[in-house]
N, C-alpha and C positions, 0 to 999 in steps of 0.2 A: 485357429477361433476369433481373428477380427473379421475373417470375410467370411465367417458360418454367423456373425452375430449380424453382419453388414444386409445379410441375403435375409435372414430373419426378420428384421427393424425393415426393411425394405419392400416382405411381400406384399401382396395381395391378400388380407385377410379375408375379405369379403367375398374372393374365387376361391380359395378353402374352405372358406363356409359354406360355401355351396353345395361343393361335390359331399363334404363331411355330413350334411343334412341328408342328402340323399343317400349318404352309406349309413348312417342311425337308422335311417326311417327302413331301407331295407334289411335290416339287422330287427328291429325290434317289430314291425309288424311281418315279415317272412323269414325269419330266424330260424322259426319252428320248422321250415323247409330242408334245414342243412344242421339238425337236431343242436341246433345253439339253445341254452336255456341262461339266460341269464340271473334268473331267480324272480324273487317277487318283491325286492327293497330296491326296485329304482326311484331314483329321485326324479323321474320326467312321467310324462303320461305313456304307457303301455298298456291298452287297457286289456281284461283277460277275456275279454267276448272275440279276441279273433282267436281263428282257431290257429294259425299258423305264428301267432307269436312268440318273439326270442326271451323274452320278459315281462316281468307284471310290473307296472307302477305302485307303490308301496301304500298308496293313499287305500287301493282296494281291500289289504290284511290289515291295515292298521282299523279300518273301521271294524271288519272282521273282529278281530281280535278283543275290539273294546265293547263289543256283545255278549263276550262270552266273558264280562269282567268278575264276575260272579268266581268264576272257575280260576283265575289266576293264582291263587294259592298253592302250589306248586310245578308240574313239567310246562304247562301253558304259558305259566308268567317267565317261566325264563326265557321259552320260544320267543314269547314276545319283546322283554330284552335284549335277546340276541340280534332280532330283525330290525328294534329300531339301533341296535347299536350298528349293525352295517349300513344300514341306509344313512347314517350318518356319517360314518366313516368315507363309504360312494361320493357323499355330498359333499362334507370337506377335502374332496381331492378337487372337484372342477368346479365346486360353488357353485352358482348360478347360471355357470354356460353349461350349464345340463340344460337349460332354458333358451339359452340362444342357439345352442349347436346340436340338441339333440330328441329335442321335445317334437314328436311326428302333430302337435295340434298347434306348433309355434311354426313349424316347415310348411304345414299347408296355409297358416296365413302368410308366409312369404312369398311362398306359389303365389298365393289370390294377386300380392303384391306385385309381384313381376307379370302379370296378365293385365293387372291395370294397366301399367306402363306399356306396355306392348298395346293394347285397343287406345294408349293417349289421353287417359278417363285421370283426370286429377281427384285428390283427394280432396273432401273435405275440413273447414277449417276452422278451428275453436281456439275460444278465451284458454288463456292456461289456467284460471280455474274450473271452466265446465264439469273435470271428468274427475277432478280434486275429491269431492265428497263421495263419488263414485266409489273410487278405490275400496274403500271401507268395507267393499263388501266379500272379496276374498276374504277379508278377515273374519267374518260374521261367516262367509263359510264355512271355513277352517272352523270354528266354535262348533258349530252346528253339526260337521261330520263326525266331529267327538262327544258330541253333549247325547246325541239323538240314540247312536248303538249304545251308548253307558244307559240310556232312559229306558232303551230295550232290554236289559239286562237286567232293570232293577237292581243295580248293587247297591245302588243308594237309597238307604232307609228313607221310609213316608213319601217316595218320588213314584208317580204312578206309570205302571209297566206299558209301555208303547209295544205296538203289534210288533211279530217277530220281522215284517218286511221293511222296517226300518237297520236292518240290521248294515247293508252299503247304502245311505242315501243318495251318497254323494255321485256314486259310481250309475247310478240309477235316473239322473239326469245331467250328467258330464255328457258334451257332444262327443269325447271320446271314442262312447261306446255305440251311437249309431252312427259315426263317418268312418271312422278307422275299420271296421269290418266290411266295409263297401269295396276294399282295397282287397279283397280276399273271397269278394264275388260273394259276400254274406248281406244281404237285406233283410235278414229275420232280425234285426234287432229296432228294423224301424215301425213296428208295427205296436201297438199298445196294449199291456197287459190287465187282461181283464181278471187275474185269478182274485186278486183282493181290489176296495176301492183307495187303500192305501196304494198298492200297484200302480194302478192305475191315473191316478194322482200322480205319481212322481214318475212315469214313460212319458204321459202327458207332457208336463212338465220340460222333459228330457226333452220332447220333440219341439217345443217350443223356443228350447233353450239352442236347436242345434239350426234352427231360424235363424233368431239372434245371431250366431257365430257368425254364420255367412253372411248375412248382410251387415253386420258389424264388420266387420272383413273386406267389406268394400269402401265402408265409409271412413274408417281409420285403424292405420296398418298395425297391427297385434292388438288388434282389440278386446280378446277375451284375455289376455294375459295380464291386463288392468286386473281382473275379475277372478282369479284364478288360485282358488286355495293352497294348492302345491307352493306355487309363488311367493304365498303368505308365510306354508312354511317352511320356506328355503332361508325367507329373509330372518327367519329367528336364529340360524344356526349361523348367518352367513359370514359371522364374524371370526369363526373355527374357520372358515376355508384357510388351503392352505393357497389360493388360485385370488390372487387377489389384482384389481383397479386404484392405482396410487396415481396421485395427483401432486406435482409440485406448482402450490398457488405463483410462486414468484416467480415463474417463466410464462405464467399464461398473461394473456392479451385482450382477453376475452372477445374476440373477434366471434364468438359464435357460433362454431364450424361444427365444433362436436353438437348441441343445440340442434341445429337445423338437420344431422343426418341420425338423431338419436330416435328411433321407432317407439319408442314410448312415451317420446318428448320433455326427454329429464332437465329441467332448466338451472337443476345445483350443478350439472355438470360442469357448464360454463360460467354460473355467478358465483360460485364456493370457491376462493381463493385459499380458506385456511386448512382447511378437513383433507389431511393426508386420504386419509385411505374413504374415496370418492365412492363406492356403493352404494348406490342407494335403492330405494325400497323398491321399486317397479324393473330396476335396473336387469336384465338376460344376459348382461354379458357377452353381446355380440361384437363388443371393440371396433365397431365403428366409430366412432368417437376419438380413437387411438389415430386410426389411418386417416382421418380429418385432419385431426390437428397439424398445423402447420410451425410446431415450437417443438424445437431440440428438445428431448428430457421431458418435457411438461407430462406427459401420460406417459403411464408406464404397465404392464401387465408382468405380473411380478407370481413365481413360481416356488415355494422356501425361498422366498425373499430374494427371489436371483429375478431380472427383467429375462423374460422372453419376447415379449413383441414392444415397441417402444416407440412414440412419436418420433420425428423426426424430420428436417426439413428436407433431406435428400429425398427421403423417400414418401412425401406430400405430394413433389412433383414427379415423382416417378407413376404414383398411382394416378395422374392427372389433374391431384388436386381436391378429389373427392374421398367422403369416406364408403 
C-alpha cells in the first residue's frame, strides 16, 4: 500500500491529464461513432450540434426545459428534476475536475497554450485585478441563460413573452457550437441564421465570441474559462463535491509556486493559509498547484476524504521542480 501511495504522489499529473484530455475529447466529440451515449446531463461542454457526439452538455436541456416551465406540473417536471439530479450527482463525483480534465473547450485552450510554447511566444502579463471585475460575466451569463428561456415560456405573470428563439440562448452564442463540429468536418454552424432577427443577432454574436475565444486563448491561458457559465454553475454546487482540494496552511511557506503555475491566476492558493478547502471560484482542479508544491502534505487532493494525490518533496524533485 505504501508503494502505491508513493507512486500516486510522485506521479506526473500533467502528463496523465494531457492523455486523459485526449481520451475525453475523443469520447465527447467522436463517441457516437462507437455507439457511446453518456446522456444529456454532463457537467461539461459536449455540444448537441456535433453529429458524432458521445454526450450532451447539461446547459442545453436545462434551457430547453426552462422554456417550457409552464408545463412543469406533471411528467415534464419530474423529468426536469431527474436530469438536474443526475447532473448534480455527476458533478459531485469529480467536482470542477470536469473543467480541468474533460471539457473539450478547455482542452482546446490547453492545446493553444502548447502551440504558443512551441512557437516561443510569451503570454501577455496583467495586473491581479485586470480580470477580477470581468469574472462576474460568467454569473451574468448563467442568470441570462436561466431567465431568457423562462421569459419565453411566459410562465411568470405580467412578464412580456419573449420569442421562441430564446429557448436556448447560450447555445447560440457558445463557441462550442461553432468550433467543436469542425472536428467532425461540419462547417454548417459557421453560418448565420437568417430565419429571424433574434436568431440572426444570436448567431452573429456567437461568431464574434468564437473570434474572441481564439484571440483570448492566445492572450491568456484558459481565457474563456473565466467567463464560462458552466464554471459558475459548478461553483454553486462545488461544496457538495466528494473530490476536494485541501490545504494545510501551517505547512505553506508562501513560495508562490502554486500561483505561478495556475492557468487562471488564482493568487489565493498561495496567500490563503487559513482555509482548508482551498477550491476557489475559477479553479478548474487541474492539480498543477499540487504538483508544483515542494512542501510535504501542504496540498492534498482528496476523494471521499482519502488522499489520492499529494504534494511531497520527493515528488516535486522527481517532476523536475515543475507543476
